[in-house]
Backbone as JSON Lines, residues from 0, in Angstrom:
{"i":0,"aa":"X","n":[97.09,104.46,107.9],"ca":[96.12,104.6,106.84],"c":[96.23,103.49,105.81]}
{"i":1,"aa":"X","n":[97.29,102.69,105.87],"ca":[97.43,101.59,104.91],"c":[98.12,102.03,103.64]}
{"i":2,"aa":"X","n":[98.06,101.16,102.64],"ca":[98.7,101.44,101.36],"c":[97.69,101.32,100.23]}
{"i":3,"aa":"X","n":[98.09,101.81,99.07],"ca":[97.31,101.62,97.85],"c":[98.17,100.79,96.9]}
{"i":4,"aa":"X","n":[97.52,100.05,96.01],"ca":[98.23,99.27,95.01],"c":[98.14,100.02,93.69]}
{"i":5,"aa":"X","n":[99.3,100.41,93.18],"ca":[99.36,101.22,91.97],"c":[100.07,100.46,90.85]}
{"i":6,"aa":"X","n":[99.79,100.85,89.63],"ca":[100.47,100.33,88.46],"c":[100.54,101.43,87.42]}
{"i":7,"aa":"X","n":[101.51,101.34,86.54],"ca":[101.63,102.29,85.44],"c":[101.69,101.48,84.15]}
{"i":8,"aa":"X","n":[100.9,101.87,83.16],"ca":[100.86,101.1,81.93],"c":[100.46,101.94,80.73]}
{"i":9,"aa":"X","n":[100.66,101.34,79.56],"ca":[100.22,101.91,78.29],"c":[98.98,101.12,77.88]}
{"i":10,"aa":"X","n":[97.88,101.82,77.68],"ca":[96.64,101.15,77.25],"c":[96.74,100.75,75.79]}
{"i":11,"aa":"X","n":[96.21,99.58,75.47],"ca":[96.07,99.17,74.07],"c":[94.78,99.8,73.57]}
{"i":12,"aa":"X","n":[94.84,100.57,72.48],"ca":[93.66,101.32,72.03],"c":[92.59,100.44,71.41]}
{"i":13,"aa":"X","n":[91.42,101.07,71.24],"ca":[90.31,100.4,70.55],"c":[90.58,100.38,69.05]}
{"i":14,"aa":"X","n":[90.1,99.37,68.35],"ca":[89.24,98.29,68.85],"c":[90.01,97.14,69.47]}
{"i":15,"aa":"X","n":[91.36,97.23,69.46],"ca":[92.19,96.11,69.89],"c":[92.06,95.8,71.38]}
{"i":16,"aa":"X","n":[91.96,96.86,72.2],"ca":[91.91,96.65,73.64],"c":[90.73,95.79,74.06]}
{"i":17,"aa":"X","n":[89.54,96.16,73.62],"ca":[88.34,95.39,73.99],"c":[88.35,94.0,73.37]}
{"i":18,"aa":"X","n":[88.85,93.9,72.13],"ca":[88.92,92.6,71.47],"c":[89.79,91.64,72.28]}
{"i":19,"aa":"X","n":[90.98,92.08,72.68],"ca":[91.87,91.21,73.45],"c":[91.33,90.93,74.85]}
{"i":20,"aa":"X","n":[90.63,91.9,75.43],"ca":[90.01,91.68,76.74],"c":[88.92,90.61,76.64]}
{"i":21,"aa":"X","n":[88.11,90.67,75.58],"ca":[87.06,89.66,75.36],"c":[87.69,88.28,75.11]}
{"i":22,"aa":"X","n":[88.75,88.26,74.33],"ca":[89.41,86.97,74.06],"c":[89.99,86.4,75.36]}
{"i":23,"aa":"X","n":[90.59,87.26,76.17],"ca":[91.16,86.81,77.45],"c":[90.08,86.21,78.34]}
{"i":24,"aa":"X","n":[88.94,86.88,78.39],"ca":[87.81,86.34,79.17],"c":[87.35,85.01,78.57]}
{"i":25,"aa":"X","n":[87.31,84.93,77.24],"ca":[86.88,83.72,76.57],"c":[87.79,82.52,76.81]}
{"i":26,"aa":"X","n":[89.05,82.78,77.11],"ca":[89.98,81.7,77.43],"c":[89.81,81.23,78.88]}
{"i":27,"aa":"X","n":[88.95,81.93,79.63],"ca":[88.66,81.52,81.0],"c":[89.46,82.24,82.06]}
{"i":28,"aa":"X","n":[90.08,83.38,81.7],"ca":[90.87,84.13,82.68],"c":[89.91,84.98,83.52]}
{"i":29,"aa":"X","n":[89.73,84.66,84.81],"ca":[88.76,85.38,85.62],"c":[89.12,86.85,85.88]}
{"i":30,"aa":"X","n":[90.36,87.23,85.66],"ca":[90.78,88.61,85.9],"c":[90.57,89.51,84.68]}
{"i":31,"aa":"X","n":[90.13,88.94,83.56],"ca":[90.1,89.68,82.29],"c":[89.37,91.0,82.37]}
{"i":32,"aa":"X","n":[88.18,91.04,82.97],"ca":[87.4,92.27,82.96],"c":[87.84,93.27,84.02]}
{"i":33,"aa":"X","n":[88.75,92.88,84.89],"ca":[89.25,93.8,85.9],"c":[90.56,94.46,85.5]}
{"i":34,"aa":"X","n":[91.09,94.04,84.35],"ca":[92.39,94.53,83.9],"c":[92.27,95.06,82.48]}
{"i":35,"aa":"X","n":[92.27,96.37,82.27],"ca":[92.28,96.88,80.89],"c":[93.49,96.33,80.14]}
{"i":36,"aa":"X","n":[93.34,96.06,78.86],"ca":[94.43,95.52,78.04],"c":[95.55,96.56,77.97]}
{"i":37,"aa":"X","n":[96.77,96.12,78.29],"ca":[97.85,97.08,78.48],"c":[99.24,96.49,78.3]}
{"i":38,"aa":"X","n":[100.21,97.38,78.26],"ca":[101.63,97.05,78.36],"c":[102.09,97.62,79.7]}
{"i":39,"aa":"X","n":[102.58,96.77,80.58],"ca":[103.0,97.2,81.92],"c":[104.29,98.01,81.86]}
{"i":40,"aa":"X","n":[104.3,99.13,82.59],"ca":[105.52,99.9,82.81],"c":[105.96,99.78,84.27]}
{"i":41,"aa":"X","n":[104.99,99.63,85.18],"ca":[105.26,99.4,86.6],"c":[104.25,98.36,87.07]}
{"i":42,"aa":"X","n":[104.73,97.16,87.49],"ca":[103.8,96.14,87.97],"c":[103.16,96.56,89.28]}
{"i":43,"aa":"X","n":[102.14,95.83,89.73],"ca":[101.46,96.2,90.98],"c":[102.47,96.51,92.09]}
{"i":44,"aa":"X","n":[102.32,97.72,92.65],"ca":[103.28,98.23,93.63],"c":[102.53,98.88,94.79]}
{"i":45,"aa":"X","n":[102.84,98.47,95.99],"ca":[102.23,99.07,97.18],"c":[102.87,100.43,97.45]}
{"i":46,"aa":"X","n":[102.03,101.42,97.74],"ca":[102.55,102.77,98.01],"c":[101.72,103.43,99.1]}
{"i":47,"aa":"X","n":[102.34,104.34,99.82],"ca":[101.65,105.15,100.81],"c":[100.8,106.17,100.06]}
{"i":48,"aa":"X","n":[99.5,106.29,100.37],"ca":[98.65,107.26,99.67],"c":[99.19,108.69,99.76]}
{"i":49,"aa":"X","n":[99.93,109.0,100.81],"ca":[100.48,110.34,100.97],"c":[101.5,110.66,99.87]}
{"i":50,"aa":"X","n":[102.03,109.61,99.21],"ca":[103.01,109.81,98.14],"c":[102.36,110.12,96.79]}
{"i":51,"aa":"X","n":[101.03,110.03,96.7],"ca":[100.37,110.23,95.41],"c":[100.73,111.56,94.73]}
{"i":52,"aa":"X","n":[100.75,112.7,95.44],"ca":[101.15,113.94,94.76],"c":[102.57,113.86,94.18]}
{"i":53,"aa":"X","n":[103.5,113.26,94.91],"ca":[104.87,113.12,94.4],"c":[104.92,112.16,93.22]}
{"i":54,"aa":"X","n":[104.14,111.09,93.29],"ca":[104.08,110.12,92.18],"c":[103.53,110.79,90.93]}
{"i":55,"aa":"X","n":[102.45,111.55,91.09],"ca":[101.85,112.23,89.94],"c":[102.8,113.27,89.36]}
{"i":56,"aa":"X","n":[103.52,113.98,90.21],"ca":[104.49,114.97,89.73],"c":[105.62,114.27,88.96]}
{"i":57,"aa":"X","n":[106.08,113.14,89.48],"ca":[107.14,112.35,88.84],"c":[106.69,111.89,87.45]}
{"i":58,"aa":"X","n":[105.47,111.37,87.36],"ca":[104.97,110.86,86.07],"c":[104.69,112.01,85.09]}
{"i":59,"aa":"X","n":[104.24,113.14,85.61],"ca":[104.02,114.32,84.75],"c":[105.33,114.77,84.14]}
{"i":60,"aa":"X","n":[106.37,114.84,84.97],"ca":[107.69,115.26,84.48],"c":[108.23,114.27,83.45]}
{"i":61,"aa":"X","n":[108.06,112.97,83.72],"ca":[108.51,111.95,82.78],"c":[107.78,112.11,81.45]}
{"i":62,"aa":"X","n":[106.48,112.32,81.5],"ca":[105.69,112.46,80.27],"c":[106.14,113.68,79.46]}
{"i":63,"aa":"X","n":[106.49,114.74,80.14],"ca":[106.91,115.96,79.44],"c":[108.19,115.74,78.64]}
{"i":64,"aa":"X","n":[109.02,114.8,79.07],"ca":[110.28,114.54,78.37],"c":[110.09,113.59,77.2]}
{"i":65,"aa":"X","n":[108.92,113.01,77.09],"ca":[108.69,112.0,76.06],"c":[108.01,112.54,74.82]}
{"i":66,"aa":"X","n":[107.94,111.67,73.83],"ca":[107.22,111.99,72.6],"c":[106.52,110.72,72.12]}
{"i":67,"aa":"X","n":[105.46,110.86,71.35],"ca":[104.76,109.67,70.83],"c":[105.71,108.77,70.04]}
{"i":68,"aa":"X","n":[105.39,107.48,70.06],"ca":[106.22,106.53,69.33],"c":[105.34,105.42,68.74]}
{"i":69,"aa":"X","n":[105.79,104.79,67.65],"ca":[104.99,103.73,67.04],"c":[105.03,102.45,67.88]}
{"i":70,"aa":"X","n":[103.86,101.82,67.98],"ca":[103.75,100.52,68.65],"c":[103.16,99.55,67.64]}
{"i":71,"aa":"X","n":[103.72,98.35,67.6],"ca":[103.16,97.3,66.74],"c":[103.21,95.98,67.47]}
{"i":72,"aa":"X","n":[102.08,95.31,67.49],"ca":[101.97,93.99,68.1],"c":[101.84,92.96,66.98]}
{"i":73,"aa":"X","n":[102.44,91.79,67.19],"ca":[102.35,90.74,66.17],"c":[102.66,89.39,66.79]}
{"i":74,"aa":"X","n":[101.69,88.49,66.73],"ca":[101.92,87.11,67.16],"c":[101.95,86.93,68.67]}
{"i":75,"aa":"X","n":[102.1,85.68,69.06],"ca":[102.06,85.32,70.48],"c":[103.41,84.85,70.98]}
{"i":76,"aa":"X","n":[103.54,84.87,72.3],"ca":[104.7,84.35,73.0],"c":[104.24,83.83,74.35]}
{"i":77,"aa":"X","n":[105.15,83.22,75.08],"ca":[104.79,82.71,76.41],"c":[106.0,82.76,77.33]}
{"i":78,"aa":"X","n":[105.74,82.89,78.62],"ca":[106.78,82.83,79.64],"c":[106.81,81.45,80.29]}
{"i":79,"aa":"X","n":[105.94,80.53,79.84],"ca":[105.93,79.19,80.41],"c":[107.25,78.49,80.09]}
{"i":80,"aa":"X","n":[107.81,77.68,80.96],"ca":[107.25,77.21,82.24],"c":[107.61,78.1,83.43]}
{"i":81,"aa":"X","n":[108.37,79.18,83.21],"ca":[108.79,80.02,84.33],"c":[107.6,80.75,84.96]}
{"i":82,"aa":"X","n":[106.7,81.27,84.11],"ca":[105.53,81.98,84.58],"c":[104.34,81.61,83.68]}
{"i":83,"aa":"X","n":[103.16,81.37,84.26],"ca":[102.01,80.9,83.46],"c":[101.32,82.03,82.7]}
{"i":84,"aa":"X","n":[102.01,82.52,81.66],"ca":[101.52,83.67,80.9],"c":[101.66,83.4,79.4]}
{"i":85,"aa":"X","n":[100.59,83.76,78.65],"ca":[100.65,83.83,77.19],"c":[100.41,85.29,76.85]}
{"i":86,"aa":"X","n":[101.17,85.81,75.88],"ca":[101.09,87.22,75.57],"c":[101.17,87.48,74.08]}
{"i":87,"aa":"X","n":[100.78,88.7,73.7],"ca":[100.99,89.2,72.34],"c":[102.34,89.92,72.36]}
{"i":88,"aa":"X","n":[103.15,89.64,71.35],"ca":[104.49,90.21,71.28],"c":[104.47,91.65,70.77]}
{"i":89,"aa":"X","n":[105.38,92.45,71.3],"ca":[105.59,93.81,70.81],"c":[106.78,93.75,69.86]}
{"i":90,"aa":"X","n":[106.52,94.03,68.59],"ca":[107.59,93.95,67.59],"c":[108.11,95.33,67.2]}
{"i":91,"aa":"X","n":[107.42,96.38,67.6],"ca":[107.91,97.75,67.44],"c":[107.44,98.56,68.64]}
{"i":92,"aa":"X","n":[108.35,99.31,69.24],"ca":[108.02,100.1,70.42],"c":[108.57,99.53,71.71]}
{"i":93,"aa":"X","n":[109.17,98.35,71.66],"ca":[109.68,97.71,72.88],"c":[110.79,98.53,73.52]}
{"i":94,"aa":"X","n":[111.67,99.11,72.71],"ca":[112.77,99.9,73.27],"c":[112.23,101.13,73.99]}
{"i":95,"aa":"X","n":[111.2,101.77,73.42],"ca":[110.6,102.94,74.08],"c":[109.93,102.53,75.39]}
{"i":96,"aa":"X","n":[109.26,101.37,75.4],"ca":[108.64,100.88,76.63],"c":[109.7,100.62,77.7]}
{"i":97,"aa":"X","n":[110.81,100.03,77.3],"ca":[111.9,99.76,78.24],"c":[112.47,101.05,78.81]}
{"i":98,"aa":"X","n":[112.65,102.04,77.95],"ca":[113.14,103.35,78.38],"c":[112.2,103.94,79.42]}
{"i":99,"aa":"X","n":[110.9,103.9,79.11],"ca":[109.89,104.47,80.0],"c":[109.87,103.77,81.36]}
{"i":100,"aa":"X","n":[109.82,102.44,81.35],"ca":[109.68,101.72,82.62],"c":[110.88,101.96,83.53]}
{"i":101,"aa":"X","n":[112.07,102.11,82.95],"ca":[113.25,102.4,83.77],"c":[113.09,103.74,84.48]}
{"i":102,"aa":"X","n":[112.55,104.72,83.76],"ca":[112.4,106.05,84.34],"c":[111.24,106.12,85.32]}
{"i":103,"aa":"X","n":[110.2,105.33,85.09],"ca":[109.1,105.27,86.07],"c":[109.66,104.79,87.42]}
{"i":104,"aa":"X","n":[110.55,103.79,87.38],"ca":[111.11,103.19,88.6],"c":[112.44,103.81,89.03]}
{"i":105,"aa":"X","n":[112.82,104.93,88.45],"ca":[114.11,105.55,88.72],"c":[114.35,105.73,90.22]}
{"i":106,"aa":"X","n":[115.58,105.47,90.62],"ca":[115.94,105.52,92.04],"c":[115.72,106.91,92.66]}
{"i":107,"aa":"X","n":[115.69,107.95,91.84],"ca":[115.48,109.29,92.38],"c":[113.99,109.62,92.57]}
{"i":108,"aa":"X","n":[113.11,108.74,92.1],"ca":[111.67,109.01,92.17],"c":[110.96,108.24,93.26]}
{"i":109,"aa":"X","n":[109.65,108.42,93.37],"ca":[108.87,107.81,94.44],"c":[108.38,106.38,94.15]}
{"i":110,"aa":"X","n":[108.71,105.84,92.96],"ca":[108.23,104.49,92.61],"c":[109.38,103.5,92.43]}
{"i":111,"aa":"X","n":[110.45,103.69,93.17],"ca":[111.6,102.81,93.09],"c":[111.22,101.4,93.52]}
{"i":112,"aa":"X","n":[111.59,100.42,92.71],"ca":[111.37,99.03,93.09],"c":[112.16,98.12,92.18]}
{"i":113,"aa":"X","n":[112.51,96.96,92.7],"ca":[113.17,95.93,91.91],"c":[112.1,95.07,91.25]}
{"i":114,"aa":"X","n":[112.42,94.51,90.1],"ca":[111.5,93.63,89.41],"c":[111.83,92.18,89.73]}
{"i":115,"aa":"X","n":[110.79,91.35,89.77],"ca":[110.98,89.91,90.03],"c":[111.66,89.24,88.84]}
{"i":116,"aa":"X","n":[111.32,89.7,87.62],"ca":[111.9,89.17,86.39],"c":[112.45,90.34,85.56]}
{"i":117,"aa":"X","n":[113.36,90.06,84.63],"ca":[113.84,91.1,83.72],"c":[112.65,91.66,82.94]}
{"i":118,"aa":"X","n":[112.67,92.97,82.67],"ca":[111.57,93.6,81.96],"c":[111.49,93.1,80.53]}
{"i":119,"aa":"X","n":[110.3,92.69,80.13],"ca":[110.02,92.23,78.76],"c":[108.64,92.76,78.39]}
{"i":120,"aa":"X","n":[108.57,93.88,77.65],"ca":[107.26,94.45,77.33],"c":[106.41,93.48,76.52]}
{"i":121,"aa":"X","n":[105.12,93.4,76.87],"ca":[104.21,92.45,76.22],"c":[102.77,92.83,76.59]}
{"i":122,"aa":"X","n":[101.81,92.15,75.96],"ca":[100.4,92.33,76.27],"c":[99.85,90.97,76.68]}
{"i":123,"aa":"X","n":[99.55,90.8,77.96],"ca":[99.06,89.52,78.47],"c":[97.67,89.22,77.93]}
{"i":124,"aa":"X","n":[97.48,87.96,77.46],"ca":[96.16,87.52,77.0],"c":[95.68,86.28,77.76]}
{"i":125,"aa":"X","n":[96.52,85.7,78.59],"ca":[96.13,84.58,79.45],"c":[97.13,84.5,80.59]}
{"i":126,"aa":"X","n":[96.61,84.3,81.81],"ca":[97.5,84.24,82.97],"c":[96.92,83.29,84.01]}
{"i":127,"aa":"X","n":[97.71,82.29,84.37],"ca":[97.35,81.41,85.47],"c":[96.09,80.58,85.25]}
{"i":128,"aa":"X","n":[95.81,80.22,84.0],"ca":[94.62,79.39,83.72],"c":[95.07,78.0,83.29]}
{"i":129,"aa":"X","n":[94.13,77.12,83.0],"ca":[94.46,75.74,82.61],"c":[95.41,75.72,81.41]}
{"i":130,"aa":"X","n":[96.3,74.74,81.4],"ca":[97.28,74.62,80.31],"c":[96.61,74.54,78.94]}
{"i":131,"aa":"X","n":[95.5,73.81,78.86],"ca":[94.8,73.68,77.57],"c":[94.31,75.05,77.09]}
{"i":132,"aa":"X","n":[93.81,75.87,78.01],"ca":[93.34,77.2,77.65],"c":[94.51,78.1,77.27]}
{"i":133,"aa":"X","n":[95.64,77.94,77.94],"ca":[96.84,78.7,77.59],"c":[97.28,78.33,76.17]}
{"i":134,"aa":"X","n":[97.24,77.03,75.86],"ca":[97.6,76.58,74.52],"c":[96.66,77.19,73.48]}
{"i":135,"aa":"X","n":[95.36,77.23,73.78],"ca":[94.38,77.82,72.87],"c":[94.7,79.29,72.61]}
{"i":136,"aa":"X","n":[94.98,80.03,73.69],"ca":[95.31,81.45,73.54],"c":[96.53,81.62,72.64]}
{"i":137,"aa":"X","n":[97.54,80.81,72.87],"ca":[98.78,80.88,72.1],"c":[98.52,80.62,70.62]}
{"i":138,"aa":"X","n":[97.71,79.6,70.34],"ca":[97.44,79.22,68.95],"c":[96.45,80.15,68.26]}
{"i":139,"aa":"X","n":[95.36,80.49,68.95],"ca":[94.29,81.26,68.31],"c":[94.65,82.71,68.04]}
{"i":140,"aa":"X","n":[95.6,83.25,68.79],"ca":[96.01,84.64,68.58],"c":[97.36,84.76,67.87]}
{"i":141,"aa":"X","n":[97.85,83.65,67.34],"ca":[99.17,83.64,66.69],"c":[99.25,84.6,65.51]}
{"i":142,"aa":"X","n":[98.12,84.86,64.85],"ca":[98.11,85.76,63.7],"c":[97.66,87.18,64.05]}
{"i":143,"aa":"X","n":[97.48,87.47,65.34],"ca":[97.0,88.79,65.74],"c":[98.03,89.86,65.41]}
{"i":144,"aa":"X","n":[97.54,90.99,64.88],"ca":[98.4,92.14,64.61],"c":[97.65,93.42,64.96]}
{"i":145,"aa":"X","n":[98.36,94.41,65.42],"ca":[97.8,95.73,65.71],"c":[98.92,96.74,65.66]}
{"i":146,"aa":"X","n":[98.59,97.97,65.27],"ca":[99.59,99.04,65.24],"c":[98.9,100.36,65.56]}
{"i":147,"aa":"X","n":[99.62,101.23,66.27],"ca":[99.11,102.56,66.61],"c":[100.28,103.43,67.05]}
{"i":148,"aa":"X","n":[100.01,104.71,67.2],"ca":[101.0,105.61,67.77],"c":[100.71,105.76,69.25]}
{"i":149,"aa":"X","n":[101.66,105.38,70.08],"ca":[101.5,105.51,71.53],"c":[101.74,106.96,71.92]}
{"i":150,"aa":"X","n":[100.72,107.6,72.46],"ca":[100.81,109.02,72.81],"c":[100.73,109.26,74.31]}
{"i":151,"aa":"X","n":[100.56,108.19,75.11],"ca":[100.37,108.39,76.55],"c":[100.61,107.12,77.34]}
{"i":152,"aa":"X","n":[100.68,107.29,78.65],"ca":[100.64,106.19,79.61],"c":[99.78,106.65,80.77]}
{"i":153,"aa":"X","n":[99.44,105.73,81.67],"ca":[98.51,106.1,82.74],"c":[98.89,105.44,84.06]}
{"i":154,"aa":"X","n":[98.44,106.09,85.13],"ca":[98.57,105.58,86.49],"c":[97.24,104.94,86.87]}
{"i":155,"aa":"X","n":[97.3,103.71,87.37],"ca":[96.11,102.97,87.76],"c":[96.2,102.59,89.24]}
{"i":156,"aa":"X","n":[95.03,102.42,89.86],"ca":[94.94,101.9,91.23],"c":[94.04,100.68,91.21]}
{"i":157,"aa":"X","n":[94.49,99.64,91.92],"ca":[93.67,98.43,92.04],"c":[92.76,98.56,93.25]}
{"i":158,"aa":"X","n":[91.46,98.42,93.02],"ca":[90.49,98.51,94.1],"c":[90.44,97.24,94.92]}
{"i":159,"aa":"X","n":[89.72,97.28,96.03],"ca":[89.54,96.11,96.89],"c":[88.84,94.99,96.14]}
{"i":160,"aa":"X","n":[88.1,95.34,95.08],"ca":[87.41,94.34,94.27],"c":[88.32,93.72,93.21]}
{"i":161,"aa":"X","n":[89.59,94.1,93.18],"ca":[90.55,93.55,92.22],"c":[90.55,94.26,90.88]}
{"i":162,"aa":"X","n":[89.68,95.24,90.68],"ca":[89.57,95.96,89.41],"c":[90.57,97.12,89.38]}
{"i":163,"aa":"X","n":[91.25,97.25,88.24],"ca":[92.19,98.36,88.04],"c":[91.45,99.54,87.43]}
{"i":164,"aa":"X","n":[91.58,100.71,88.07],"ca":[90.92,101.93,87.6],"c":[91.95,103.02,87.36]}
{"i":165,"aa":"X","n":[91.76,103.72,86.24],"ca":[92.7,104.78,85.87],"c":[92.54,105.97,86.8]}
{"i":166,"aa":"X","n":[93.66,106.43,87.36],"ca":[93.68,107.64,88.18],"c":[94.0,108.86,87.34]}
{"i":167,"aa":"X","n":[94.96,108.7,86.43],"ca":[95.39,109.85,85.62],"c":[96.12,109.34,84.39]}
{"i":168,"aa":"X","n":[95.94,110.04,83.29],"ca":[96.65,109.72,82.05],"c":[97.63,110.84,81.76]}
{"i":169,"aa":"X","n":[98.8,110.48,81.26],"ca":[99.88,111.42,81.03],"c":[100.26,111.41,79.56]}
{"i":170,"aa":"X","n":[100.07,112.54,78.88],"ca":[100.38,112.64,77.45],"c":[101.83,113.05,77.26]}
{"i":171,"aa":"X","n":[102.48,112.42,76.3],"ca":[103.85,112.77,75.99],"c":[103.93,114.22,75.53]}
{"i":172,"aa":"X","n":[104.92,114.92,76.03],"ca":[105.11,116.3,75.65],"c":[104.02,117.22,76.14]}
{"i":173,"aa":"X","n":[103.16,116.73,77.03],"ca":[102.09,117.55,77.56],"c":[100.85,117.61,76.69]}
{"i":174,"aa":"X","n":[100.82,116.77,75.64],"ca":[99.65,116.75,74.75],"c":[98.5,115.99,75.37]}
{"i":175,"aa":"X","n":[97.44,115.83,74.59],"ca":[96.27,115.09,75.05],"c":[96.33,113.69,74.47]}
{"i":176,"aa":"X","n":[96.16,112.7,75.32],"ca":[96.18,111.3,74.88],"c":[94.92,110.96,74.13]}
{"i":177,"aa":"X","n":[95.02,109.94,73.28],"ca":[93.88,109.56,72.45],"c":[93.43,108.14,72.7]}
{"i":178,"aa":"X","n":[93.9,107.52,73.78],"ca":[93.57,106.12,74.02],"c":[92.58,106.01,75.18]}
{"i":179,"aa":"X","n":[91.32,105.68,74.9],"ca":[90.37,105.52,76.0],"c":[90.56,104.18,76.69]}
{"i":180,"aa":"X","n":[90.22,104.13,77.97],"ca":[90.19,102.84,78.67],"c":[89.03,102.06,78.09]}
{"i":181,"aa":"X","n":[89.15,100.74,78.06],"ca":[88.07,99.93,77.51],"c":[86.78,100.18,78.29]}
{"i":182,"aa":"X","n":[85.73,100.45,77.55],"ca":[84.42,100.63,78.16],"c":[84.18,101.99,78.77]}
{"i":183,"aa":"X","n":[85.09,102.96,78.59],"ca":[84.85,104.28,79.16],"c":[85.42,105.36,78.25]}
{"i":184,"aa":"X","n":[84.92,106.58,78.33],"ca":[85.4,107.66,77.48],"c":[86.75,108.19,77.94]}
{"i":185,"aa":"X","n":[87.41,108.92,77.06],"ca":[88.67,109.58,77.42],"c":[88.33,110.69,78.4]}
{"i":186,"aa":"X","n":[89.0,110.68,79.56],"ca":[88.7,111.7,80.55],"c":[89.94,112.36,81.12]}
{"i":187,"aa":"X","n":[91.1,111.97,80.67],"ca":[92.34,112.52,81.19],"c":[93.32,112.74,80.04]}
{"i":188,"aa":"X","n":[94.28,113.65,80.2],"ca":[95.34,113.78,79.21],"c":[96.33,112.62,79.29]}
{"i":189,"aa":"X","n":[97.14,112.39,78.24],"ca":[98.09,111.27,78.23],"c":[99.51,111.72,77.9]}
{"i":190,"aa":"X","n":[100.56,110.88,78.18],"ca":[101.95,111.25,77.88],"c":[102.86,110.08,77.58]}
{"i":191,"aa":"X","n":[104.05,110.32,76.94],"ca":[105.01,109.25,76.63],"c":[106.44,109.74,76.56]}
{"i":192,"aa":"X","n":[107.5,108.86,76.56],"ca":[108.91,109.24,76.62],"c":[109.61,109.43,75.28]}
{"i":193,"aa":"X","n":[110.72,110.13,75.33],"ca":[111.54,110.29,74.13],"c":[112.52,109.14,74.03]}
{"i":194,"aa":"X","n":[112.72,108.67,72.82],"ca":[113.69,107.58,72.64],"c":[114.84,108.04,71.79]}
């Protein structure tokens, strides 16, 4: 039956999510409109579709152990020259994101995987585009700031068209998440971890 490509992330809420998505598109990143603005907890991962119930149960349990936490973004950073990425820095909430991503990939769960690079929570605003455009992203968003209470994370699936679509949102402590995906209404509950 093949595999599905899954990811787990924290959505950046409105109005910041759409603003950064528009800016990413404006820098010439062709993937901008297929990727909601987010903080990655699990990078693209191939999985057997038969594992989806176990994956959802794992993420539900993780969300129940969590609680909302403050997130604050401020300024830009880059992984160049190691990786062609410009990002918005997370200046508050990074420890909670690190805690969450470790548990998403926990060896006892269905999403076990090694990472190519050490985990560094961030919000990508340019990836794999011309150096001049990367420089523009780095400079033009240097003063960007945003803050919110993170109340959830979500499971996404990448379609054959390259677009990431939310499958389910998990609210911390079993509550209802308040972060809509860019361009669509809230349709699922959300969750987050305890720190």
